[in-house]
N, C-alpha and C positions, 0 to 999 in steps of 0.2 A: 704906734704907727706900723703900719703894715709892712713887712720887708718882701721883697722880690728878688729875682738872682738874675743875672746877667753875666754870663762867663767871660773872664779876662779877655779871651780871644776877640769878643765883639764890645768891648769897652772901649769906644772910638775916641773918646777924649774927656777931659776933666771938665769941660764947661755945658755938653749935652749928651744924651743917650735915648736910646730907642728899645724900647720892651719891645717884642714880636712875638707871636706865633701864642703859646699856651700860657706864657706871662703875662701879655698883653691881655688876652681872654679874662684870667684870673682876676688881673687888678680890676677890670672894669665892669665884667658879668658877675663874679663873684663877691669883690670887695666893694663893687659898686663905687670905686672912687669915677671922679668928674675934674674936670680943668679948673687948676685953681688948687688942685688938693697936694699936701706934701706925703711923700712916701720914703721909704729909706730902701736904695739899691744895692746889693752885695755883690761881687765879683768872684768870691772863693779865694782868694788870693791875698786877704788880709784888707783892703778896701772897702769902705762904706761910703756910698753918696746920701746924704739929704737932697732931696730933688723936689722940684715942684712940676705938676702934668701940664705942658703947656696945651699939647694938641692930641686927641685922640681920635684914630682910624678903626676900622673893620678888625684888623689884626696889628697894628701899631699902635703903642702910647710913645708919643715924645715927650720927653722933659728936660729941665736945665736943672743944672747941680747948683744947689746953694753952698754947700759945705761938703766937703771929702776928708775922712778920716782914714788915715792908716793903723791899723793894728800890726805890731810883729807877732811875728810866728813863736810858738811856744818854745822857751829856753830848751826844754827836755821831750823831744816828740815822742809820741807814747805809737806804738804798733800792735793793735789786737790781733790774735791769732784766735779765730774763732771757728772750731766745729759747727758745721751747720745744722741747726734743731730741727725738729721737723713743725709740719705748719707754718705761720707767719711769725717765728721766734726770731729769725733773723733779721727782719725788718724791726722789731721792737728794739733787738739790739743795737741796732745800728742807730736808729733814733737816739737813743739813749748816749751811746758814746759819742755823737756828733754834740750833744749836750755838756758831757765832761770834756769834750778838747782833743778825742783821740785823732791823731794826725793820718793812719792808714789802717784801714779793715782788711785783713785777708782771710777768706771765707776757705774752709779747709775740709776736705772730704777725708775723713778719718777711717780705720778700719770697721770702729763700730756707729760711724754715722748711716742712720735711716736714710735718707734721702740720698738717692742717689742721680747723678743728672749726665747726659751724654753732651756734645759740644755744642747742641743748639741750645737747649736748656742751661746750658752756663751762660752762655750770650746772653738770652735771656734774664736770668737770674741776675748777672752783673747788672747789667742796664737798670733794671727793678731797683736793687739796693743801691745804684749811683742815685737814681731818681728819690728815693727815700731820704737820700741823706742830704741831698739839696733841700727837701721839703722841711727837714729837721731843722737847716741852717736859716731858712726862711721865719720858722716858727719861733726860734730862741735867737734872732740877732746872731749867730755864729758868722765872723767874716772871712773864715778859713773852713773849705771844704775839703773833707778827708777824701781821699783818694780809697774806693772799694777796688780791690783786684779781683783777677779772675779767679773761682773758685781753682784749688789744686790740691793735690796731695799732702799729707803730713810730710813727706820727706822733699818734694818740693817747696813747701813753706821754710823749711829750716835753711834749705839752701839760700833762699833769697836773704834770708836774716843773721846768716854766719856770721857778718861782721859788725852786729848790733852789740855793742861794750855788755849792756844790761840785757839779761832773756832770764824771764821768769814764767814759770809753768805752774798753774792751781793745782794742788795735789791733796790728795788724802793720805799718804804715803807716810810712813812713821818719822823719814827723817824731814819734811817739811818743815818750813819755819816762817815765823811771823815777817810779813814786808820789812819793818826797820832793821831786824837783823840781816834780811838778804842785801838790803839796800847799803849798809854798810861797807858790805863787802863790792860793791859795784858801782859804775858812774857813768853818765853820759846817755843818750838815748835809750829809750826801754822798748822791750818788747813783752807780751804777756798771752799766755796762751791757754786755751778753755777749753775743752774737751767737750764730746758730747753727751746725750744721753748714755749712760755707762762707762762714761770715760774713755780715757785712752787705754788703749791696751798694753798690756807689759811690754809686748816689742816698740811700741811708739816710744813708752817712757825711757827705755833705754837708749833709743836715738836721740831723745832730748838730752839726756844725760852726755853722752858723746858728746854732743855739740855744746856742752858749757853751759846748759838750761838748770836752773836753781828751782828746787822745788818750794811753791809759796803753799803756807797754811791759811785758809779765809775762816779758820774757826773750828768750833769741836763739832758743826753739824754739817750734814750731806747736802748741799745746796743744788737748786736745779740748775741747769747750764745758763737760761740766762740770767738767774738771779747772782750767778758765781761772777758772769763777765761784768756786770754791773757794782758790785762790792770789791773786785780788783782792781779795775779801772778806776772808780772813785776813792780807793786809799790809796792807788797810787798816785793820782792828780794830787792828791791833799798834799803825801810825804814831799812831791817833788816842788810843791808849793813853797816848803817851810824854808827860813833862813838857813844856809850853811855855812 
């Protein structure tokens, strides 16, 4: 079944919904749906409607809700702090993070980040990345849309997450420990930080340590930052799903 997105603010009621603009065009022109077809509509806040198409206009598709499903938010939300990689790596990471159930994605411009953004670039990137998150939700049927924040410095990112109970940083340093050891010492909502090409600088590692971040070992090999993000999030998600 095809999934489409209608943000919660435009979720007018539980009996009928209207897809407009790009979503309507995608439904009719790309997915080739017609009156009478059943589709899935997600609102990014945990709701999914199974709906039947009743009426099609040029830039609007009206549907009647046949069934409404509410999905609880993850009991332990995960925030990914990701130093922005070069190229399209950030979009790929966002796509996979959505599939793995990350609640928030914080792009960071670290000391060794190759990409440099001014205010206009940051706004455009954030819009593009949030759209990538929406597309990933539609692809996998994820009813909870992660928030993608504006790119910020490592220092500002740490301030945003200073009250998070469990804070982990992927690290190649000698005192890094496997996830199961670090989680034994922590509980509650989690944040995990992944460095850029070339890793975080020693000064940044000192900042993380002073703020209580625990060094996390991801194995004996040096991983690309994109690979490290997915290994860290998937391993963390698995451990959080285990009975306690």
